[in-house]
N, C-alpha and C positions, 0 to 999 in steps of 0.2 A: 418342450412344451409347445402346445398348441397355440395359435394366434388368440383364438377367445380366451383360453386360460392364462396366457400371459395379459391380456388386456385385465380380466379380473383380476388378477394379481396384483397389478400396477394399480387398480382403482381400490383395493384392498386397502394398501400402503400408504397411499393418498389419505383415505379416510381414519387410518390410524395415527398416521401423523398429524392431521386436523383436529382429531378426537382427545388425544392425550398430549400433545404438543402446544407449548406457548404461542400465540399467535403473533409474534413480534416480526415475521417475515411474511411476502407474499411471494413466493416460487412459481415459477413457470410450472404446470403439470406435467413434468417429465422426471421418470424416475431411474435415475443412474445406477447401473449394475457393475460397469466397469468401464476402464479408459485407459489410452495408451497415446502418447505424444500428444497432438493437438485435438484427437478423437475420441469421443466418450459414446458408450453405447447403453441403451435403455432397456430395463428388463423384458420389453417386447423384441430386442432386437434390431431395433432403428439405430442408426449411426448418425453423430452430430458432430459439426466440425464447434469447437467449444472457443467462443470468441469473448469470453468472459474472463478465464483463467483463472478463476475464483477471484477475482479484482486484485490481479497482478500476482498472487502468491505462486501461480504456477508458469513464471517465466521460461524453465527449462521444460515445462512440458508434463502431463500426467506420467507417473510412475517411470522417471527417467531410470534407466536401468543403474545408472552409477552410483545414483543416491541412494536408489532400493539396496544396492548391494551393500553399501555403507550402513544403512539401517540394519540389515540383515547381520552384518558380520559384529556390529557394536552390540546389538540384543543379545548376541549368545556371547559376550564377555561380562559386561555392566552396564547397567541402566541409568542408575540413581546412586548417587553416593550423599546427597546434599552438600553443602557448601561447609559443612563441619570438616570434612575431610576434602584432600585433593584428590584430583584424576587425572589421567595421562591425555584428555584430549583438550581439556578447559584451554590450558595454557597456550598449546597450539593455535586453536581457534582465535584466541585473543589475539596473538601476533599477526594471524593472517589477515584478520580483518582489519586491525588496526593500520597495518602497511597498505591496504587496499585503499583507504579513506585517508591516508594521510596523516594519522592522528597519532595518539600516544597510549591511550587508555581503553578500555571496553570494559562497559558492565552489561553482563548478558542478562536477560530476561527472557519472558514467555510469549506472550502476545504484545500487539502493536500499543494497543491502550497501556498495558503494563509499562513499555519503554517510554511513552509518553510521560505518565506518570512520575517517574523516574527521573526523566529529565526536568521535569518541573520542580523535583525536590533538589535536584543538583544546583540548577542554576539561582533557586531561592537561597540555598546555604551558600553557595559562592557570592550572591548578592551582600549576605550578612558580613561574611567572613573577609571578603576580599576587596568589596567597593565599601563597605562602610555603612549600607543602608541600616535604617534602626530597626529594630527586632519587630517582627509583623507587618511591615511596612511594604515590602517588596511588591513591585508589581512588574506583570508580563504582557507586553502588547500582543495580540493575536489580531486575527483578519477576521471580517463578515464571511461568512458562507465555508468557515473552514469546516473540516472534519479531522479531528484526531483521536477518535474513537467513542466509547460509550459509558465511561466510568462517570457518576456524578460529577466530580470537579471538571472531567472535559466538556460534559453538555451543558455543564453551567456557564462555559464561556461561549457555546454555540449560538449563532444569530437564527437557527432554525426552529422556530415553535415547535416541530413535531418531535424534536429530539429532548426538548425539555418539560415539554409539558406534563405536570403531574410529579415531577422528580426532585423539586426544590426542598429546601431552602439550598443553594449554591454557595460554593467556595468563593469567597472575595480576591481581589487583588488582579483581576485582569481587564484589561482596556482592549475595546474593540475599535479596528479602524477598516476602511474600504481596502480590500485586495489590491494590489498592484498599485498603490497610491503612496509614494517618497514623501510627497510633503505630508502628510497625515501621519506617516510614521513619524517625520522629525517633529511634528508639532503635539505628538503624542508624548513623547519622550520627558521625563522627569527625572529630579536627583532620584526618585525611588524606583527607576525602571531597572531592573536586572537583566530582562531580554526580550527578544522578539521572537515568538514561534510561529514560521510558517510552513506552506507546502510550497514548493517551487512551482508545481502546476495544480491548480484544486481540482482534484479527481471527482469526488461525490458532489461537489456542487455542478457537475455538468462538463468537466476538462475544461475549465477556465485557465488560458495561457496568458501569461503577462507580457507586457511588452519588451521588446529586445532590450536589454541592458538595464532591466530591473532588478535583478540579482545582485549585480555591480554597483548599484547606486544603495541599495539596501546595506552589503557589506562594508561602504565607504562612511554612511552613516552611522552605523551601529559601531564601526570602530572610533569614530571620532569621539560620540558620545560613552565611551564604554559601556555598552551594551552587549550582551553575547547574542549572536546570529544563531538561531536554533532551527536546521531544515529538518522537516519531517519529510524524509524519503521512504515512508514504507512503502507506498505505491508506487511512486516515482522511482524509485532507486533500482539498481542491481540490473540495469539494462533497458528498462520499459521505454525510457524516451530516446534512445539512442545512443547515451553514454553511459559508463558504468554507476556514475553519480550526475544527475542532472545540475546539480551546482558546478560541479568541474568540469562541466560541458562549455560551461560558461565564464568558465576561468575563475569562480568563487571557492573560497575555502570558508565554510561557516566555522564557527567555533564549535558546535556541536552537529553530528547526525544522528538521526533516529532511524532506526532500520528494523525490518519484519520482513513478513510474508513471503518473498523468493528467499530468504536469506534460508530457508530450508526447503526451497524448491516446493512446498506445499506438501511434504511428507511428515513433519512435525513441528509444533509449533516452538518458533523460536525469533527473538527478538534481541535487539542490542540498543544500546546510547553508546556512541562512540565520541571520544571527546580528547582533552588535553590533561595532563596532570594536574594543572592549576585548576581545572573545574571539577574534574572526576576525583580528584584528590581530596576533594572537602568530607567525603565518606571513612568514616570510622567504624571498628566492627561494632556491629549491633546499630549503626543508624538505618542501614536498609538491607534488604535480604528478601530472598525467594529459595523455598524449598527446590524446586526445578529449575530456576536460572542455572544456565550453565552446567546442567548434567551432561554426562560424557555422551550418552545418545543423542542428544539433542547438538553438542558440539561436533561429532561425527558426520551427521548428517548435514550440518552447516557447512562444515570444511568440503564436503563432496559437491554441494550445491553451489559454492562460490569456484571450486575449481570448473566445474561444467560451464558457469558463466564465462570464465575466462578461456579456457581451453575451445570451447566451441563459438567462441567470437559473437556473442548475444547481443552485444550493444551494437557492433557495426551491424549484425543482420537488422535489428531494431530501425538503425539510422535508414538503410538502403531498402528497406521493405516497405517501412513507415511512409518515405518520401513518395512511395510508387502509390501505397495505398491512398494518401491523401489527395495525389492527384487524380487518381480513378474515381474517388468518390464525390469530388468535387465536381466532376463532369456530369453527374444525374443531375437533371432538371427535373422537379418537381414541386407543385404548388404548397406541399406540406413541409417543406426542406427548407429552414431558415438560414442555417451555417453549418458549414463543416470546418472543424478547427482539432489541431492535437499536433502531438510530437513525437516520433519514433510511431513504435505500436500502442499508441495510446491515442484514440480518437474518439471524436464525440459526434454525434450527426442530432443538432439540435432542431425541432420539429414546431410548427406553429399548432401542432394538435398533441393530445398525450401520446407517448411514444409505446404505451403497453400494448397497444393492436398490433404495432409492427413488429415488437419483438415476440409476440405470438405466429404472427404471420412467418415470421424468419424459422421460429422454430419449427413449423411444419415444413418448411423447405430446408430443414437439415441444418440448421445454423444456429446456434445458442450466443443470446446476449442477454444484456438488462436494461431496463431503462433508469435513468438518475435523474432525479428531481423533477420527474413525471414527464419533464418534455424533451429528454436527452437519451440518445441510444448510445449505448458507450460500446467501443469496439477495443477488445485488448487480447488477442489471440496470443497464445505461447509463445515464445520467441523464436522458438525452434521449429516455426512453421516454414512449408516450402513457398517458392513462389507459385507453383502451381495449386495448391491448397488456397492460398491467399487470393488466386485470380477466381477458384471457384467461389469463396466466399462474396467476392466483390459481384459476381454474378447473380448470386442469391439475392443480394441486398438489392439490385437492379430490378430483379423480378418483384421481390415485394413491393417496391414502387411502382409496378407497373398493373398490380391487381386491382 
């Protein structure tokens, strides 16, 4: 395709999306045609290093051959049975994931928001059945600046006005406290508190990393008060922050893990709630369900995605390369840079000015990333990235701040 024809085709596709699609996103104007590993290619033939990884769904990189092969093999056998029948992939997936998380039971779902909703139902029912909270009185403590999904229940306990505007009325039963504040957590707990739902690192809020020891203090407070510790590791889990699970990296075992995104390597929507028999055992046939949750295609893909994470030592790569990346980025001196922070290959560059223009500059330099909360550039390349490609990305970031 001639360069002018490719450009016209890209403009046509952008116009079609803007004309027919709901405007709930503000994407960069790059039309991806295909991708492999850490590199994505647009319809005009330009190459970009993907430094967003679909919000950490692509920890294993684009189109990982082992995950892709698992998809093809399972798709040729059986893709969906519903949970009305059993399939040969679900029990293997559940056993492998539970073992990785040091847990006893798995509730498979599809999207991250579905998994969060499922966890909310589980801990509320546990509160009534096991803790003796009066019916309809259960409370869940959450953090300001949280991001757990987009359902009406979840946005109802968000502190971000943009997520809430025009979507009420909202579900009661949630109490907000400042993120990283253990004194506020202790003060917010009442006899009706069944759980504390949190992200080990707040990603959408701008890569906010709590102080060292925060998770251990949270675990102790929750145990002492018989409050369930519910870790949303949809974005931070499965290697992103330098450990298989961020909580395990700090020696903490929560009562519930919520997982998604990289659970399928970006190939197919898969999520899960992983917990103990006491907690997930509160469900009975008919009390919860999902037509697609636990389908054999999803389970086969997720099993392959998990094996890639372990076999290719992606958490260890993230720890090593992330330490180097933070060191290099913190050497960049520019009046617009307020702070560089992160853990593993999850890094935020907070600016004094809106970050959008820098993300657009980086796109022109061949690096794809996205602003979050207006003033933060989020950097989260696939964990399979080489040191050479990561060094190239740092060079482009330096150049963007020298223009």
